[in-house]
N, C-alpha and C positions, 0 to 999 in steps of 0.2 A: 570722957572724949565724945564729942558729937557724932551721931550716927552718920551725919554727912562727911565728916573728915574720915572716918572708917570707910564709907563707900567710895570716895575718891581714891583712897590707897588701894583698896581691893579692885577698883576699876583699872587702875594703872598696871597692877600685877596681871590681871586677866587679859588686858589689852596685848600685853607682851608675850604672854604664854600663848595666846591665840595666833600672834604675828609669828612667833617662832615655829609654831605648828604649820602654818601656811608656807613659811619659808623652807621647811623641811619637805613638804608635800610637792612643791614646785622646783625642787633640787637647788635652791639658792644656798641651803645649809644641809649638811649630811644629817642622817637621821641620828637621833641621840636621846637618852632619857634626861629630861630637863630637871635641873636641880634648883633649889631655892636661891632667891636673890634679895637684895635689900631695896625698900623704898624708904627714902629718908629725905628730911628738910636740909637742902644745902646751907652751909654756914654763911655763904655769900648770896644774899637774896637776888642779885643780878644773874644767878644761875639757875633762876626759875623758883617755883613753889615746892617742887619735889625732884629728886633725882634717883635714878637706878643704877645699879652696877651689874645688870644682867649680862651685857656684853663681854665685861670683864671676867665675871665668874664663868661664863660659858665658853670662853676661848679655848680651853683645853678640850671641852666636850666636842666642839664643832672643828677643832684644829684650824681655826682661823683667827686672824688678828681681830681684837676687840672692835676695832672702827669698822671692819667689814661686816662683822655681825650686827653692829648697831645699824648700819646701812640697810642690811637685810631686813632687820625687824622693822625699821621706820617704813620701808617701802611696803611692807605687808600688813601694817596696822590700820585699824578703823577707829576713829574717835567718836563715831556716831553714838549718842545716847550717854556719853560721858561728860565730866565736868572739865575735861581736858581741852583747852583752846588750841595749844600748839606744843610741839616738842622739838629738841634740836640736839645734835651730837656735840659733845664738848670733850676736848682733849683726846685722849687716846681711846675713848669708847664710852664714857659716861653718857647717859641720856637725860636731859633736864626737861622738866615739864612746867607748863604755865597753865594755871587755872583760869576758867572763864569767868565771866562777871556773874553768870547764874550760880556759880559755886558761892560766891560771897553773899549774894542776895539770899540763897537758901540757908546759909550759916546765920545770917542776921534774922531771918523769919523764924529758925529754929531757936535761937536765943530768946526772942520776943515770946515765942510760944511756951517756953519753959519758965518765963517769968525772971 
């Protein structure tokens, strides 16, 4: 797996862990010990390049509906310095990510560099 793919997935995880911490600090979410969540490629590509289930997984922790958690997370996230162009809430609380053109440019450059 390309180091760029790994970086993008790690960026997504870190962006949402940081967003959850900020939401807890400002009172949008109650304090809780964060548990792990999944970053995956959606089966339907119209749902983005990656999707996470953090809001679904954390609904019991925060005693809040997943969609409310997703809204709090998105309002507290920063995409600066990441490969993420945008994200959106889908269904009951999944969060879909769309990668920027710079991600694809770096993937191509990495493939060329590796021959």
